[in-house]
VOTOR-435672 format. One line per field, with one value per atom (N, C-alpha, C, CB): residue number from 1; residue in three letters; chain; atom name; y, z, x. Coordinates in nm, 2 decimals, always signed. Glycine has a CB too. Example, Ala and Ser with C-alpha at 12.3 -4.5 7.8 and 13.67 -1.06 7.14 Angstrom:
<pts>
k c(1, 1, 1, 1, 2, 2, 2, 2)
r c(ALA, ALA, ALA, ALA, SER, SER, SER, SER)
c c(A, A, A, A, A, A, A, A)
a c(N, CA, C, CB, N, CA, C, CB)
Y c(-0.57, -0.45, -0.33, -0.45, -0.22, -0.11, +0.00, -0.06)
Z c(+0.78, +0.78, +0.78, +0.90, +0.71, +0.71, +0.79, +0.57)
X c(+1.32, +1.23, +1.32, +1.13, +1.28, +1.37, +1.29, +1.41)
</pts>
This chain:
<pts>
k c(1, 1, 1, 1, 2, 2, 2, 2, 3, 3, 3, 3, 4, 4, 4, 4, 5, 5, 5, 5, 6, 6, 6, 6, 7, 7, 7, 7, 8, 8, 8, 8, 9, 9, 9, 9, 10, 10, 10, 10, 11, 11, 11, 11, 12, 12, 12, 12, 13, 13, 13, 13, 14, 14, 14, 14, 15, 15, 15, 15, 16, 16, 16, 16, 17, 17, 17, 17, 18, 18, 18, 18, 19, 19, 19, 19, 20, 20, 20, 20, 21, 21, 21, 21, 22, 22, 22, 22, 23, 23, 23, 23, 24, 24, 24, 24, 25, 25, 25, 25, 26, 26, 26, 26, 27, 27, 27, 27, 28, 28, 28, 28, 29, 29, 29, 29, 30, 30, 30, 30, 31, 31, 31, 31, 32, 32, 32, 32, 33, 33, 33, 33, 34, 34, 34, 34, 35, 35, 35, 35, 36, 36, 36, 36, 37, 37, 37, 37, 38, 38, 38, 38, 39, 39, 39, 39, 40, 40, 40, 40, 41, 41, 41, 41, 42, 42, 42, 42, 43, 43, 43, 43, 44, 44, 44, 44, 45, 45, 45, 45, 46, 46, 46, 46, 47, 47, 47, 47, 48, 48, 48, 48, 49, 49, 49, 49, 50, 50, 50, 50, 51, 51, 51, 51, 52, 52, 52, 52, 53, 53, 53, 53, 54, 54, 54, 54, 55, 55, 55, 55, 56, 56, 56, 56, 57, 57, 57, 57, 58, 58, 58, 58, 59, 59, 59, 59, 60, 60, 60, 60, 61, 61, 61, 61, 62, 62, 62, 62, 63, 63, 63, 63, 64, 64, 64, 64, 65, 65, 65, 65, 66, 66, 66, 66, 67, 67, 67, 67, 68, 68, 68, 68, 69, 69, 69, 69, 70, 70, 70, 70, 71, 71, 71, 71, 72, 72, 72, 72, 73, 73, 73, 73, 74, 74, 74, 74, 75, 75, 75, 75, 76, 76, 76, 76, 77, 77, 77, 77, 78, 78, 78, 78, 79, 79, 79, 79, 80, 80, 80, 80, 81, 81, 81, 81, 82, 82, 82, 82, 83, 83, 83, 83, 84, 84, 84, 84, 85, 85, 85, 85, 86, 86, 86, 86, 87, 87, 87, 87, 88, 88, 88, 88, 89, 89, 89, 89, 90, 90, 90, 90, 91, 91, 91, 91, 92, 92, 92, 92, 93, 93, 93, 93, 94, 94, 94, 94, 95, 95, 95, 95, 96, 96, 96, 96, 97, 97, 97, 97, 98, 98, 98, 98, 99, 99, 99, 99, 100, 100, 100, 100, 101, 101, 101, 101, 102, 102, 102, 102, 103, 103, 103, 103, 104, 104, 104, 104, 105, 105, 105, 105, 106, 106, 106, 106, 107, 107, 107, 107, 108, 108, 108, 108, 109, 109, 109, 109, 110, 110, 110, 110, 111, 111, 111, 111, 112, 112, 112, 112, 113, 113, 113, 113, 114, 114, 114, 114, 115, 115, 115, 115, 116, 116, 116, 116, 117, 117, 117, 117, 118, 118, 118, 118, 119, 119, 119, 119)
r c(MET, MET, MET, MET, SER, SER, SER, SER, ILE, ILE, ILE, ILE, ASN, ASN, ASN, ASN, SER, SER, SER, SER, ILE, ILE, ILE, ILE, THR, THR, THR, THR, LEU, LEU, LEU, LEU, ILE, ILE, ILE, ILE, GLY, GLY, GLY, GLY, ARG, ARG, ARG, ARG, VAL, VAL, VAL, VAL, GLY, GLY, GLY, GLY, SER, SER, SER, SER, ASP, ASP, ASP, ASP, PRO, PRO, PRO, PRO, GLU, GLU, GLU, GLU, LEU, LEU, LEU, LEU, ASN, ASN, ASN, ASN, TYR, TYR, TYR, TYR, TYR, TYR, TYR, TYR, ASP, ASP, ASP, ASP, SER, SER, SER, SER, GLY, GLY, GLY, GLY, ARG, ARG, ARG, ARG, VAL, VAL, VAL, VAL, ARG, ARG, ARG, ARG, CYS, CYS, CYS, CYS, LYS, LYS, LYS, LYS, LEU, LEU, LEU, LEU, THR, THR, THR, THR, LEU, LEU, LEU, LEU, ALA, ALA, ALA, ALA, VAL, VAL, VAL, VAL, ASN, ASN, ASN, ASN, ARG, ARG, ARG, ARG, ARG, ARG, ARG, ARG, SER, SER, SER, SER, ARG, ARG, ARG, ARG, SER, SER, SER, SER, ASP, ASP, ASP, ASP, GLU, GLU, GLU, GLU, PRO, PRO, PRO, PRO, ASP, ASP, ASP, ASP, TRP, TRP, TRP, TRP, PHE, PHE, PHE, PHE, ASN, ASN, ASN, ASN, LEU, LEU, LEU, LEU, GLU, GLU, GLU, GLU, LEU, LEU, LEU, LEU, TRP, TRP, TRP, TRP, GLY, GLY, GLY, GLY, LYS, LYS, LYS, LYS, THR, THR, THR, THR, ALA, ALA, ALA, ALA, GLU, GLU, GLU, GLU, ILE, ILE, ILE, ILE, ALA, ALA, ALA, ALA, LYS, LYS, LYS, LYS, ASN, ASN, ASN, ASN, TYR, TYR, TYR, TYR, VAL, VAL, VAL, VAL, GLN, GLN, GLN, GLN, LYS, LYS, LYS, LYS, GLY, GLY, GLY, GLY, LYS, LYS, LYS, LYS, GLN, GLN, GLN, GLN, ILE, ILE, ILE, ILE, GLY, GLY, GLY, GLY, VAL, VAL, VAL, VAL, LYS, LYS, LYS, LYS, GLY, GLY, GLY, GLY, SER, SER, SER, SER, LEU, LEU, LEU, LEU, LYS, LYS, LYS, LYS, PHE, PHE, PHE, PHE, ASN, ASN, ASN, ASN, THR, THR, THR, THR, TRP, TRP, TRP, TRP, VAL, VAL, VAL, VAL, ASP, ASP, ASP, ASP, ASN, ASN, ASN, ASN, LYS, LYS, LYS, LYS, GLY, GLY, GLY, GLY, ALA, ALA, ALA, ALA, ASN, ASN, ASN, ASN, ARG, ARG, ARG, ARG, SER, SER, SER, SER, SER, SER, SER, SER, PRO, PRO, PRO, PRO, VAL, VAL, VAL, VAL, ILE, ILE, ILE, ILE, VAL, VAL, VAL, VAL, VAL, VAL, VAL, VAL, ASP, ASP, ASP, ASP, GLN, GLN, GLN, GLN, LEU, LEU, LEU, LEU, GLU, GLU, GLU, GLU, LEU, LEU, LEU, LEU, LEU, LEU, LEU, LEU, GLY, GLY, GLY, GLY, SER, SER, SER, SER, LYS, LYS, LYS, LYS, ARG, ARG, ARG, ARG, ASP, ASP, ASP, ASP, THR, THR, THR, THR, ASP, ASP, ASP, ASP, ASN, ASN, ASN, ASN, SER, SER, SER, SER, ALA, ALA, ALA, ALA, SER, SER, SER, SER, ASP, ASP, ASP, ASP, PHE, PHE, PHE, PHE, ASP, ASP, ASP, ASP, GLY, GLY, GLY, GLY, PRO, PRO, PRO, PRO, ASP, ASP, ASP, ASP, ASN, ASN, ASN, ASN, PHE, PHE, PHE, PHE)
c c(A, A, A, A, A, A, A, A, A, A, A, A, A, A, A, A, A, A, A, A, A, A, A, A, A, A, A, A, A, A, A, A, A, A, A, A, A, A, A, A, A, A, A, A, A, A, A, A, A, A, A, A, A, A, A, A, A, A, A, A, A, A, A, A, A, A, A, A, A, A, A, A, A, A, A, A, A, A, A, A, A, A, A, A, A, A, A, A, A, A, A, A, A, A, A, A, A, A, A, A, A, A, A, A, A, A, A, A, A, A, A, A, A, A, A, A, A, A, A, A, A, A, A, A, A, A, A, A, A, A, A, A, A, A, A, A, A, A, A, A, A, A, A, A, A, A, A, A, A, A, A, A, A, A, A, A, A, A, A, A, A, A, A, A, A, A, A, A, A, A, A, A, A, A, A, A, A, A, A, A, A, A, A, A, A, A, A, A, A, A, A, A, A, A, A, A, A, A, A, A, A, A, A, A, A, A, A, A, A, A, A, A, A, A, A, A, A, A, A, A, A, A, A, A, A, A, A, A, A, A, A, A, A, A, A, A, A, A, A, A, A, A, A, A, A, A, A, A, A, A, A, A, A, A, A, A, A, A, A, A, A, A, A, A, A, A, A, A, A, A, A, A, A, A, A, A, A, A, A, A, A, A, A, A, A, A, A, A, A, A, A, A, A, A, A, A, A, A, A, A, A, A, A, A, A, A, A, A, A, A, A, A, A, A, A, A, A, A, A, A, A, A, A, A, A, A, A, A, A, A, A, A, A, A, A, A, A, A, A, A, A, A, A, A, A, A, A, A, A, A, A, A, A, A, A, A, A, A, A, A, A, A, A, A, A, A, A, A, A, A, A, A, A, A, A, A, A, A, A, A, A, A, A, A, A, A, A, A, A, A, A, A, A, A, A, A, A, A, A, A, A, A, A, A, A, A, A, A, A, A, A, A, A, A, A, A, A, A, A, A, A, A, A, A, A, A, A, A, A, A, A, A, A, A, A, A, A, A, A, A, A, A, A, A, A, A, A, A, A, A, A, A, A, A, A, A, A, A, A, A, A, A, A, A, A, A, A, A, A, A, A, A, A, A, A, A)
a c(N, CA, C, CB, N, CA, C, CB, N, CA, C, CB, N, CA, C, CB, N, CA, C, CB, N, CA, C, CB, N, CA, C, CB, N, CA, C, CB, N, CA, C, CB, N, CA, C, CB, N, CA, C, CB, N, CA, C, CB, N, CA, C, CB, N, CA, C, CB, N, CA, C, CB, N, CA, C, CB, N, CA, C, CB, N, CA, C, CB, N, CA, C, CB, N, CA, C, CB, N, CA, C, CB, N, CA, C, CB, N, CA, C, CB, N, CA, C, CB, N, CA, C, CB, N, CA, C, CB, N, CA, C, CB, N, CA, C, CB, N, CA, C, CB, N, CA, C, CB, N, CA, C, CB, N, CA, C, CB, N, CA, C, CB, N, CA, C, CB, N, CA, C, CB, N, CA, C, CB, N, CA, C, CB, N, CA, C, CB, N, CA, C, CB, N, CA, C, CB, N, CA, C, CB, N, CA, C, CB, N, CA, C, CB, N, CA, C, CB, N, CA, C, CB, N, CA, C, CB, N, CA, C, CB, N, CA, C, CB, N, CA, C, CB, N, CA, C, CB, N, CA, C, CB, N, CA, C, CB, N, CA, C, CB, N, CA, C, CB, N, CA, C, CB, N, CA, C, CB, N, CA, C, CB, N, CA, C, CB, N, CA, C, CB, N, CA, C, CB, N, CA, C, CB, N, CA, C, CB, N, CA, C, CB, N, CA, C, CB, N, CA, C, CB, N, CA, C, CB, N, CA, C, CB, N, CA, C, CB, N, CA, C, CB, N, CA, C, CB, N, CA, C, CB, N, CA, C, CB, N, CA, C, CB, N, CA, C, CB, N, CA, C, CB, N, CA, C, CB, N, CA, C, CB, N, CA, C, CB, N, CA, C, CB, N, CA, C, CB, N, CA, C, CB, N, CA, C, CB, N, CA, C, CB, N, CA, C, CB, N, CA, C, CB, N, CA, C, CB, N, CA, C, CB, N, CA, C, CB, N, CA, C, CB, N, CA, C, CB, N, CA, C, CB, N, CA, C, CB, N, CA, C, CB, N, CA, C, CB, N, CA, C, CB, N, CA, C, CB, N, CA, C, CB, N, CA, C, CB, N, CA, C, CB, N, CA, C, CB, N, CA, C, CB, N, CA, C, CB, N, CA, C, CB, N, CA, C, CB, N, CA, C, CB, N, CA, C, CB, N, CA, C, CB, N, CA, C, CB, N, CA, C, CB, N, CA, C, CB, N, CA, C, CB, N, CA, C, CB, N, CA, C, CB, N, CA, C, CB, N, CA, C, CB, N, CA, C, CB, N, CA, C, CB, N, CA, C, CB, N, CA, C, CB)
Y c(-16.60, -16.56, -16.41, -16.65, -16.33, -16.20, -16.17, -16.09, -16.09, -16.05, -15.90, -16.13, -15.84, -15.70, -15.69, -15.62, -15.70, -15.70, -15.61, -15.85, -15.53, -15.44, -15.45, -15.29, -15.45, -15.45, -15.34, -15.59, -15.25, -15.13, -15.11, -15.00, -15.07, -15.02, -14.89, -15.12, -14.79, -14.66, -14.57, -14.59, -14.44, -14.35, -14.26, -14.26, -14.24, -14.16, -14.02, -14.18, -13.96, -13.82, -13.71, -13.81, -13.75, -13.66, -13.73, -13.57, -13.66, -13.73, -13.78, -13.63, -13.89, -13.95, -13.85, -14.08, -13.85, -13.78, -13.88, -13.69, -13.87, -13.96, -13.90, -14.01, -13.97, -13.93, -14.03, -13.90, -13.98, -14.07, -14.04, -14.05, -14.14, -14.13, -14.17, -14.21, -14.11, -14.14, -14.29, -14.06, -14.36, -14.51, -14.58, -14.56, -14.51, -14.58, -14.62, -14.70, -14.61, -14.64, -14.53, -14.67, -14.57, -14.48, -14.50, -14.49, -14.39, -14.39, -14.31, -14.35, -14.36, -14.28, -14.27, -14.35, -14.15, -14.12, -14.07, -14.02, -14.12, -14.07, -14.10, -14.14, -14.04, -14.06, -14.14, -13.92, -14.21, -14.29, -14.27, -14.44, -14.24, -14.22, -14.35, -14.10, -14.40, -14.53, -14.50, -14.64, -14.53, -14.51, -14.62, -14.51, -14.58, -14.68, -14.74, -14.61, -14.84, -14.90, -14.81, -15.02, -14.71, -14.62, -14.50, -14.57, -14.47, -14.36, -14.22, -14.36, -14.21, -14.08, -14.04, -14.08, -14.14, -14.11, -14.05, -14.24, -13.97, -13.92, -14.04, -13.80, -14.03, -14.14, -14.14, -14.13, -14.25, -14.25, -14.23, -14.39, -14.15, -14.11, -14.19, -13.96, -14.25, -14.32, -14.26, -14.47, -14.25, -14.22, -14.35, -14.14, -14.35, -14.47, -14.44, -14.52, -14.54, -14.53, -14.66, -14.53, -14.63, -14.74, -14.73, -14.74, -14.84, -14.84, -14.92, -14.90, -14.89, -14.96, -14.96, -15.10, -15.07, -15.08, -15.04, -15.22, -15.08, -15.05, -14.90, -15.11, -14.82, -14.68, -14.62, -14.62, -14.68, -14.63, -14.66, -14.69, -14.77, -14.80, -14.71, -14.95, -14.67, -14.58, -14.44, -14.56, -14.40, -14.27, -14.26, -14.24, -14.38, -14.38, -14.40, -14.49, -14.47, -14.51, -14.47, -14.66, -14.41, -14.37, -14.22, -14.42, -14.17, -14.02, -13.99, -13.96, -13.87, -13.83, -13.87, -13.67, -13.94, -13.99, -14.13, -13.90, -14.19, -14.33, -14.42, -14.36, -14.53, -14.63, -14.73, -14.69, -14.76, -14.86, -14.95, -14.80, -15.07, -15.16, -15.18, -15.30, -15.18, -15.20, -15.31, -15.07, -15.38, -15.47, -15.43, -15.62, -15.43, -15.39, -15.41, -15.25, -15.33, -15.34, -15.20, -15.41, -15.19, -15.06, -15.04, -15.06, -14.91, -14.87, -14.73, -14.87, -14.69, -14.56, -14.48, -14.57, -14.37, -14.27, -14.20, -14.18, -14.18, -14.11, -14.00, -14.21, -13.89, -13.78, -13.70, -13.70, -13.61, -13.51, -13.38, -13.51, -13.32, -13.19, -13.07, -13.16, -12.95, -12.84, -12.80, -12.72, -12.85, -12.82, -12.94, -12.80, -13.04, -13.15, -13.26, -13.10, -13.26, -13.36, -13.48, -13.31, -13.60, -13.71, -13.72, -13.85, -13.74, -13.74, -13.87, -13.61, -13.91, -14.03, -14.01, -14.16, -14.08, -14.08, -14.22, -13.97, -14.27, -14.41, -14.40, -14.47, -14.50, -14.51, -14.65, -14.45, -14.67, -14.80, -14.82, -14.82, -14.92, -14.96, -15.06, -15.01, -15.02, -15.10, -15.20, -15.01, -15.33, -15.44, -15.47, -15.56, -15.46, -15.49, -15.38, -15.62, -15.34, -15.23, -15.29, -15.11, -15.27, -15.31, -15.19, -15.42, -15.17, -15.07, -15.11, -15.02, -15.04, -15.08, -14.98, -15.10, -15.01, -14.92, -14.91, -14.78, -14.84, -14.83, -14.69, -14.85, -14.67, -14.54, -14.44, -14.55, -14.47, -14.38, -14.35, -14.44, -14.45, -14.43, -14.32, -14.56, -14.34, -14.24, -14.10, -14.29, -14.09, -13.96, -13.89, -13.97, -13.96, -13.90, -13.86, -13.99, -13.95, -13.93, -13.82, -14.06, -13.82, -13.72, -13.58, -13.74, -13.55, -13.42, -13.38, -13.40, -13.47, -13.45, -13.45, -13.54, -13.49, -13.52, -13.41, -13.66, -13.35, -13.23, -13.26, -13.11, -13.38, -13.41, -13.43, -13.30, -13.43, -13.47, -13.38, -13.46, -13.25, -13.17, -13.17, -13.03, -13.22, -13.22, -13.35, -13.13, -13.46, -13.60, -13.62, -13.70)
Z c(+3.07, +3.14, +3.09, +3.10, +3.19, +3.15, +3.22, +3.20, +3.15, +3.21, +3.20, +3.13, +3.30, +3.31, +3.37, +3.39, +3.29, +3.34, +3.25, +3.34, +3.32, +3.25, +3.31, +3.25, +3.23, +3.27, +3.20, +3.24, +3.27, +3.21, +3.27, +3.23, +3.19, +3.24, +3.18, +3.19, +3.27, +3.22, +3.33, +3.18, +3.30, +3.40, +3.46, +3.33, +3.59, +3.67, +3.63, +3.82, +3.61, +3.57, +3.67, +3.49, +3.80, +3.91, +4.04, +3.91, +4.14, +4.27, +4.32, +4.37, +4.38, +4.43, +4.52, +4.50, +4.51, +4.60, +4.69, +4.52, +4.82, +4.92, +4.99, +5.02, +5.01, +5.08, +5.18, +4.98, +5.31, +5.41, +5.44, +5.55, +5.46, +5.48, +5.62, +5.38, +5.67, +5.80, +5.83, +5.83, +5.72, +5.74, +5.76, +5.61, +5.75, +5.77, +5.64, +5.86, +5.53, +5.40, +5.36, +5.30, +5.27, +5.22, +5.07, +5.28, +4.99, +4.84, +4.79, +4.78, +4.69, +4.62, +4.48, +4.64, +4.43, +4.28, +4.22, +4.27, +4.10, +4.02, +3.87, +4.07, +3.79, +3.64, +3.60, +3.57, +3.49, +3.43, +3.28, +3.46, +3.23, +3.08, +3.03, +3.05, +2.93, +2.86, +2.72, +2.88, +2.68, +2.54, +2.45, +2.52, +2.33, +2.23, +2.16, +2.12, +2.08, +2.02, +1.94, +1.93, +1.87, +1.79, +1.88, +1.67, +1.88, +1.97, +1.93, +1.97, +1.80, +1.75, +1.80, +1.60, +1.85, +1.90, +2.04, +1.90, +2.07, +2.21, +2.30, +2.21, +2.43, +2.52, +2.55, +2.65, +2.59, +2.64, +2.79, +2.61, +2.84, +2.98, +3.05, +3.00, +3.16, +3.24, +3.38, +3.25, +3.43, +3.57, +3.65, +3.59, +3.76, +3.84, +3.98, +3.86, +4.04, +4.17, +4.25, +4.17, +4.36, +4.45, +4.58, +4.45, +4.65, +4.78, +4.88, +4.77, +5.01, +5.12, +5.12, +5.11, +5.15, +5.16, +5.03, +5.21, +4.92, +4.79, +4.78, +4.68, +4.82, +4.82, +4.90, +4.87, +5.02, +5.11, +5.06, +5.25, +5.00, +4.93, +4.82, +4.88, +4.74, +4.63, +4.69, +4.55, +4.79, +4.85, +4.90, +4.97, +4.96, +5.02, +4.91, +5.12, +4.80, +4.71, +4.57, +4.71, +4.53, +4.39, +4.39, +4.34, +4.28, +4.26, +4.11, +4.32, +4.08, +3.94, +3.86, +3.93, +3.75, +3.66, +3.69, +3.68, +3.80, +3.83, +3.74, +3.98, +3.70, +3.61, +3.70, +3.52, +3.67, +3.75, +3.66, +3.85, +3.71, +3.64, +3.73, +3.61, +3.67, +3.74, +3.68, +3.76, +3.76, +3.71, +3.78, +3.74, +3.71, +3.77, +3.68, +3.82, +3.70, +3.62, +3.58, +3.69, +3.48, +3.43, +3.49, +3.27, +3.53, +3.57, +3.52, +3.73, +3.51, +3.46, +3.57, +3.34, +3.61, +3.70, +3.61, +3.77, +3.65, +3.58, +3.67, +3.53, +3.60, +3.67, +3.57, +3.74, +3.62, +3.54, +3.56, +3.57, +3.45, +3.46, +3.49, +3.33, +3.50, +3.54, +3.43, +3.58, +3.31, +3.20, +3.18, +3.07, +3.27, +3.26, +3.17, +3.22, +3.12, +3.03, +3.11, +2.93, +3.07, +3.13, +3.09, +3.09, +3.18, +3.16, +3.22, +3.21, +3.17, +3.23, +3.21, +3.16, +3.29, +3.29, +3.32, +3.38, +3.24, +3.27, +3.38, +3.15, +3.47, +3.58, +3.59, +3.71, +3.61, +3.63, +3.78, +3.57, +3.84, +3.98, +3.99, +4.03, +4.06, +4.07, +4.18, +4.09, +4.14, +4.24, +4.28, +4.19, +4.18, +4.20, +4.15, +4.13, +4.23, +4.19, +4.19, +4.29, +4.08, +4.08, +4.06, +3.96, +4.14, +4.13, +4.04, +4.27, +3.93, +3.83, +3.82, +3.69, +3.75, +3.73, +3.85, +3.69, +3.83, +3.94, +4.01, +3.89, +4.12, +4.18, +4.09, +4.31, +4.02, +3.92, +3.81, +3.87, +3.76, +3.65, +3.70, +3.61, +3.82, +3.87, +3.89, +4.01, +3.94, +3.96, +3.82, +4.03, +3.72, +3.59, +3.52, +3.50, +3.53, +3.45, +3.52, +3.44, +3.65, +3.72, +3.69, +3.88, +3.67, +3.64, +3.49, +3.66, +3.40, +3.26, +3.24, +3.17, +3.33, +3.31, +3.37, +3.37, +3.28, +3.33, +3.33, +3.25, +3.32, +3.32, +3.19, +3.39, +3.18, +3.06, +2.94, +3.09, +2.96, +2.84, +2.79, +2.88, +2.86, +2.82, +2.82, +2.91, +2.81, +2.82, +2.70, +2.83)
X c(-7.24, -7.12, -7.09, -7.00, -7.04, -7.00, -6.86, -7.10, -6.78, -6.65, -6.63, -6.54, -6.58, -6.55, -6.41, -6.66, -6.31, -6.17, -6.08, -6.12, -6.00, -5.92, -5.78, -5.97, -5.68, -5.54, -5.47, -5.46, -5.40, -5.33, -5.20, -5.42, -5.10, -4.97, -4.95, -4.86, -4.91, -4.89, -4.82, -5.02, -4.82, -4.76, -4.87, -4.66, -4.85, -4.95, -4.94, -4.92, -5.06, -5.07, -5.07, -5.19, -5.10, -5.10, -5.09, -5.23, -5.04, -5.03, -5.17, -4.97, -5.17, -5.30, -5.38, -5.27, -5.51, -5.60, -5.67, -5.70, -5.65, -5.71, -5.82, -5.60, -5.93, -6.05, -6.09, -6.17, -6.11, -6.16, -6.30, -6.07, -6.38, -6.53, -6.57, -6.61, -6.68, -6.73, -6.75, -6.86, -6.77, -6.80, -6.67, -6.86, -6.55, -6.42, -6.35, -6.44, -6.42, -6.37, -6.27, -6.48, -6.18, -6.08, -6.08, -5.94, -6.08, -6.07, -5.96, -6.21, -5.89, -5.79, -5.82, -5.65, -5.81, -5.83, -5.71, -5.95, -5.68, -5.57, -5.59, -5.44, -5.51, -5.52, -5.40, -5.53, -5.42, -5.31, -5.31, -5.34, -5.19, -5.16, -5.11, -5.07, -5.17, -5.13, -5.10, -5.24, -4.98, -4.94, -5.00, -4.79, -5.03, -5.08, -4.95, -5.16, -4.97, -4.85, -4.77, -4.90, -4.83, -4.76, -4.72, -4.84, -4.59, -4.54, -4.59, -4.39, -4.63, -4.68, -4.82, -4.68, -4.89, -5.03, -5.02, -5.11, -5.12, -5.14, -5.17, -5.24, -5.14, -5.18, -5.32, -5.10, -5.38, -5.51, -5.51, -5.58, -5.60, -5.61, -5.72, -5.62, -5.69, -5.79, -5.80, -5.76, -5.92, -5.95, -5.95, -6.08, -5.87, -5.86, -5.92, -5.72, -5.98, -6.04, -5.99, -6.20, -5.93, -5.87, -5.94, -5.72, -5.96, -6.03, -5.95, -6.17, -5.97, -5.91, -5.76, -5.95, -5.70, -5.55, -5.48, -5.51, -5.54, -5.48, -5.48, -5.57, -5.58, -5.58, -5.46, -5.71, -5.44, -5.34, -5.20, -5.35, -5.18, -5.06, -5.03, -5.06, -5.13, -5.11, -5.07, -5.24, -5.13, -5.10, -4.96, -5.20, -4.91, -4.77, -4.66, -4.77, -4.69, -4.58, -4.60, -4.58, -4.71, -4.73, -4.72, -4.87, -4.66, -4.65, -4.66, -4.53, -4.68, -4.69, -4.56, -4.70, -4.58, -4.48, -4.44, -4.36, -4.48, -4.44, -4.51, -4.48, -4.44, -4.50, -4.57, -4.40, -4.70, -4.77, -4.85, -4.87, -4.88, -4.97, -5.10, -4.91, -5.21, -5.34, -5.42, -5.41, -5.50, -5.60, -5.73, -5.57, -5.84, -5.97, -6.08, -5.96, -6.19, -6.31, -6.35, -6.42, -6.43, -6.48, -6.62, -6.49, -6.64, -6.77, -6.80, -6.79, -6.92, -6.96, -7.02, -7.05, -6.97, -7.04, -7.13, -6.93, -7.26, -7.36, -7.42, -7.47, -7.46, -7.53, -7.60, -7.42, -7.68, -7.76, -7.69, -7.91, -7.65, -7.58, -7.68, -7.50, -7.63, -7.71, -7.81, -7.63, -7.79, -7.88, -7.98, -7.81, -7.98, -8.07, -8.03, -8.20, -7.91, -7.86, -7.80, -7.76, -7.82, -7.76, -7.61, -7.83, -7.52, -7.38, -7.32, -7.31, -7.21, -7.14, -6.99, -7.19, -6.92, -6.77, -6.72, -6.71, -6.63, -6.58, -6.47, -6.52, -6.47, -6.37, -6.33, -6.44, -6.20, -6.15, -6.14, -6.00, -6.21, -6.21, -6.09, -6.35, -5.99, -5.87, -5.88, -5.74, -5.85, -5.84, -5.70, -5.91, -5.61, -5.47, -5.38, -5.43, -5.28, -5.19, -5.05, -5.20, -4.97, -4.83, -4.74, -4.81, -4.64, -4.55, -4.44, -4.49, -4.42, -4.32, -4.21, -4.39, -4.10, -3.99, -3.90, -4.04, -3.79, -3.70, -3.71, -3.55, -3.64, -3.64, -3.59, -3.56, -3.48, -3.42, -3.51, -3.29, -3.59, -3.69, -3.79, -3.75, -3.84, -3.94, -3.88, -3.99, -3.76, -3.70, -3.68, -3.56, -3.64, -3.62, -3.75, -3.54, -3.85, -3.97, -4.05, -4.05, -4.05, -4.13, -4.09, -4.12, -3.97, -3.92, -3.96, -3.77, -3.98, -4.01, -4.16, -3.94, -4.24, -4.38, -4.46, -4.42, -4.55, -4.62, -4.77, -4.59, -4.82, -4.96, -5.02, -5.03, -5.16, -5.23, -5.20, -5.38, -5.17, -5.15, -5.01, -5.18, -4.91, -4.77, -4.71, -4.70, -4.78, -4.72, -4.64, -4.82)
</pts>
């Protein structure tokens, strides 16, 4: 048996980027900052990838600073860089998206939130 399941709750680091493909598929990419238990630690940043209706929902309802919860699985994008070295980057492929917090919470946090460098 093998399990590849991830659940995260955090704040969105940038507005969602939506891409439509000739095949009809749609993908949304965004980043998520997740605090550790200790408030003094820097947050962990995750790259998220959402597909289909979930991607469209994210584009319409998620914005920088919004608190969301996601469930999905971990995958690694791999490539060879221009120096010939093998590289990889972890990505969370989201299956479920939960919109959290209130409208007021989003309005307040979005104005104070400046992305990965200023969280």
